C-alpha positions in Angstrom: 70.4 90.9 85.1 74.2 90.5 84.1 76.8 90.2 86.6 78.6 93.4 85.8 75.8 95.3 87.2 76.5 94.0 90.9 77.5 97.3 93.1 78.0 95.3 96.3 81.4 95.8 98.3 83.0 92.4 97.2 86.0 91.2 99.1 89.3 90.7 98.0 89.4 86.8 98.5 86.4 86.5 96.0 87.6 88.6 93.6 90.9 86.5 93.7 89.1 83.4 93.6 87.2 84.8 90.3 90.5 85.7 88.6 91.8 82.5 89.4 89.2 80.7 87.7 89.6 82.5 84.2 92.0 80.3 82.0 95.5 81.6 81.5 97.2 81.9 78.7 97.4 78.7 76.7 100.5 79.1 74.5 102.5 82.0 76.0 105.1 83.4 73.2 108.4 84.9 74.4 108.6 87.7 71.9 105.2 89.0 73.3 106.5 88.3 77.1 103.1 86.6 77.6 103.4 86.1 81.4 100.0 85.5 83.0 98.8 88.3 85.8 98.7 86.4 89.0 95.4 86.7 90.9 97.0 88.4 93.8 98.3 91.1 92.0 95.3 91.3 89.5 93.1 91.9 92.6 95.4 94.3 94.3 95.4 96.5 91.1 91.5 96.3 90.7 90.9 96.7 94.3 92.7 99.9 94.4 91.2 101.2 91.5 87.5 100.2 92.5 87.2 101.1 96.3 90.3 103.5 96.9 90.0 105.6 93.8 86.7 104.9 92.4 87.9 104.3 88.9 86.3 100.9 88.1 82.7 100.7 89.3 80.2 102.5 86.8 83.4 103.0 84.7 84.4 102.4 81.2 87.5 100.4 81.3 90.2 99.8 78.7 92.9 96.7 79.1 95.8 97.2 76.7 97.5 94.0 75.8 94.5 91.9 77.4 95.9 88.5 77.2 93.1 85.9 78.7 91.3 88.8 80.0 92.1 88.6 83.8 92.2 92.6 84.3 89.1 93.2 82.1 86.9 90.3 83.6 87.9 91.3 86.8 86.9 95.2 86.0 83.3 93.5 85.0 83.2 91.6 88.1 83.5 94.8 90.1 81.0 96.5 88.4 82.4 98.3 85.4 79.9 99.2 82.7 82.0 99.0 79.4 84.9 97.0 79.1 87.2 96.8 75.8 90.2 94.2 75.6 92.6 94.2 72.7 95.8 91.9 72.2 98.0 91.0 69.1 97.7 87.3 70.0 94.5 85.7 68.1 94.8 82.7 70.8 94.4 85.0 73.6 91.6 86.8 72.3 89.7 83.4 71.6 90.7 82.4 75.3 89.3 85.9 76.5 86.0 85.2 74.7 85.5 82.0 76.5 86.5 83.0 79.7 83.6 85.8 79.1 81.0 83.3 78.3 82.2 81.0 81.3 81.9 84.0 83.5 78.3 84.9 82.2 79.3 88.2 81.0 77.2 89.6 78.1 78.8 91.1 74.8 77.5 94.4 75.1 79.2 94.7 78.1 83.0 93.2 77.3 84.1 93.4 73.7 87.5 92.1 72.6 89.7 93.2 69.7 92.5 91.2 68.1 95.1 94.0 67.0 97.6 96.4 67.9 97.1 99.0 70.3 97.5 101.8 67.9 94.0 100.8 66.7 92.4 102.2 69.8 90.5 105.5 69.5 88.0 107.1 71.6 87.9 107.8 75.3 87.8 105.5 78.3 87.6 106.4 82.0 90.3 103.9 83.2 93.3 102.1 81.5 94.2 98.9 83.2 97.4 97.2 81.7 100.2 94.6 82.1 102.4 95.6 79.1 105.3 93.8 78.3 108.2 94.7 80.3 110.5 95.7 77.5 113.0 92.6 78.4 112.5 91.2 74.9 111.8 94.3 72.9 113.5 97.3 74.6 110.9 100.2 75.3 107.7 97.9 74.4 106.1 99.3 77.5 106.4 103.0 76.4 103.8 102.5 73.5 101.5 101.4 76.2 101.7 104.5 78.2 101.5 106.8 75.4 98.3 105.0 74.2 96.8 104.7 77.7 97.2 108.6 78.4 95.9 109.5 74.6 92.4 107.8 75.6 92.0 108.0 79.5 92.4 110.0 82.7 93.3 107.4 85.2 95.9 104.8 84.4 96.8 101.6 86.2 99.7 100.1 84.7 102.3 97.5 85.7 106.0 97.7 85.3 109.2 95.4 86.3 111.0 97.1 89.1 114.2 99.0 87.9 116.9 96.9 90.1 116.8 93.5 91.6 116.1 94.8 95.2 116.4 91.6 97.7 115.6 93.4 100.5 112.4 94.4 99.1 111.5 91.3 97.9 111.9 89.9 101.8 109.6 92.6 103.3 107.1 91.7 100.5 106.9 87.7 101.3 106.1 89.1 105.1 103.7 91.6 104.0 99.9 91.1 104.7 98.6 93.3 102.6 100.7 92.0 99.8 102.2 95.6 98.6 104.2 98.5 99.7 104.1 101.8 98.7 107.7 102.8 97.0 109.2 105.6 95.0 108.9 106.1 91.2 111.5 104.9 88.8 113.3 108.4 87.6 113.1 107.3 84.2 109.4 106.2 84.1 108.5 109.3 86.1 110.3 111.8 83.3 108.7 109.7 80.6 105.2 109.7 81.7 105.5 113.3 82.5 106.8 114.0 79.1 103.5 111.8 77.8 101.0 114.1 79.5 100.6 112.3 83.1 101.6 112.3 86.6 102.3 109.5 89.0 99.9 109.7 91.9 101.6 106.5 93.8 103.6 103.6 93.1 103.1 100.1 94.7 105.3 97.2 94.7 104.3 93.5 94.8 105.7 90.2 94.5 105.4 88.4 91.1 106.5 84.5 90.9 106.6 82.8 87.4 107.1 79.2 86.9 109.5 77.8 84.2 108.1 78.4 80.9 110.7 79.0 78.4 114.1 77.4 77.6 116.1 80.4 79.1 114.7 80.2 82.1 116.8 78.3 84.6 114.8 78.0 87.8 111.7 76.2 88.4 110.1 79.5 90.0 111.3 82.9 89.7 110.6 85.7 92.3 110.9 89.5 91.3 109.2 92.6 92.1 106.8 94.5 89.8 105.4 98.1 90.5 102.0 99.2 89.9 102.0 102.9 88.4 98.7 104.9 89.3 98.8 107.7 86.9 96.6 110.7 86.1 96.7 112.4 82.6 97.1 116.1 83.2 94.4 118.7 81.7 
């Protein structure tokens, strides 16, 4: 039996440990904004989707900009029945394939596509995504939101918080749950509405990245990301 068939309640800690066991991006590219999704953030996203909103278990899940497959394979670990991940970077896809084999999932359950997200067609129950934040290429995240709402009714999407908020960072560092509910960005709220979606919740989380590129000045950088829960409007 494939591990994705598992339907028992899985502890968040076990989900985090599983995600942490997966190989991260071996050669991140700055122009693609390839930052590995931390296991705590991936676990919070997937846990909310699976156990609060019933959008993962026995569902078809699409991961746009999947990288090495942390969100995709986390969904499989929780019990998604069909998972598709797509990414422009062939090395990321090769790593995702290796992670799939390491995790013991079948090719029937998890499929990987090396290509642009515009190639995706069809329908999925749920999209999970950590798209480029648009720092290197402005509006890069917007194409991901449009495509997600074209192909799925439920979307879980990570975006950079609209401003530097030191007070919010302090709150998150002391938060036992790892996230707090916040108001959406007015810009994203309007853009998502124009794209046919409605925001049902926004959760801020703290993301920490090590010094990865030459322009990084600190050994580690803390900043706030927002997880948007979105429903397609009929």
